[in-house]
C-alpha positions as semicolon CSV with decimal commas, in nm:
position;residue;x (nm);y (nm);z (nm)
1;X;2,691;0,832;0,183
2;X;2,863;0,859;0,534
3;X;2,528;0,773;0,691
4;X;2,512;0,439;0,469
5;X;2,859;0,342;0,546
6;X;2,811;0,387;0,905
7;X;2,477;0,184;0,895
8;X;2,671;-0,101;0,697
9;X;2,941;-0,124;0,987
10;X;2,649;-0,143;1,227
11;X;2,490;-0,416;1,071
12;X;2,814;-0,615;1,009
13;X;2,849;-0,582;0,639
14;X;3,222;-0,658;0,601
15;X;3,297;-0,440;0,294
16;X;3,130;-0,221;0,044
17;X;2,843;-0,396;-0,171
18;X;2,885;-0,525;-0,495
19;X;2,684;-0,638;-0,767
20;X;2,761;-1,032;-0,729
21;X;2,580;-1,001;-0,385
22;X;2,246;-0,949;-0,583
23;X;2,312;-1,203;-0,874
24;X;2,263;-1,564;-0,759
25;X;2,086;-1,828;-0,926
26;X;1,827;-2,013;-0,691
27;X;1,886;-1,777;-0,400
28;X;1,744;-1,446;-0,241
29;X;1,791;-1,166;-0,487
30;X;1,814;-0,920;-0,188
31;X;2,062;-0,996;0,085
32;X;1,932;-0,975;0,448
33;X;2,180;-0,690;0,535
34;X;2,037;-0,498;0,221
35;X;1,663;-0,557;0,395
36;X;1,804;-0,418;0,717
37;X;1,972;-0,120;0,551
38;X;1,640;-0,031;0,387
39;X;1,455;-0,082;0,711
40;X;1,700;0,148;0,890
41;X;1,675;0,423;0,604
42;X;1,296;0,453;0,611
43;X;1,287;0,459;0,989
44;X;1,558;0,719;0,998
45;X;1,377;0,918;0,699
46;X;1,043;0,924;0,919
47;X;1,208;1,033;1,237
48;X;1,357;1,347;1,068
49;X;1,686;1,329;1,208
50;X;1,991;1,443;1,073
51;X;2,121;1,386;0,798
52;X;1,837;1,418;0,581
53;X;1,837;1,144;0,327
54;X;1,742;1,181;-0,039
55;X;1,795;0,961;-0,351
56;X;2,114;1,030;-0,542
57;X;2,054;1,134;-0,888
58;X;2,075;0,886;-1,164
59;X;2,382;0,890;-1,373
60;X;2,346;0,969;-1,736
61;X;2,430;0,658;-1,924
62;X;2,399;0,661;-2,304
63;X;2,557;0,328;-2,357
64;X;2,426;-0,012;-2,219
65;X;2,795;-0,143;-2,251
66;X;2,913;0,080;-1,976
67;X;2,676;-0,099;-1,744
68;X;2,766;-0,437;-1,838
69;X;3,137;-0,363;-1,829
70;X;3,087;-0,238;-1,456
71;X;2,870;-0,555;-1,371
72;X;3,116;-0,798;-1,508
73;X;3,429;-0,591;-1,307
74;X;3,209;-0,646;-1,003
75;X;3,171;-1,015;-1,078
76;X;3,553;-1,050;-1,126
77;X;3,577;-1,047;-1,492
78;X;3,851;-0,888;-1,674
79;X;3,722;-0,634;-1,946
80;X;3,955;-0,615;-2,236
81;X;4,091;-0,272;-2,298
């Protein structure tokens, strides 16, 4: 995670990513900064340098509502308690 944060700073991404950056009608689905981050991650992985990168385990979600709620929060909607 620290490596990713450092790379986001290096490519000029101003804040932690949020879902709204990937959801836009009539526009790119993958922002340019995300493509740059993927390129850097692949190059770093091939280089064998530390830290060694790996995919994070998928969280266990047994209810789709949890995902929808988080997405709506990231888009700026208030979710009723």
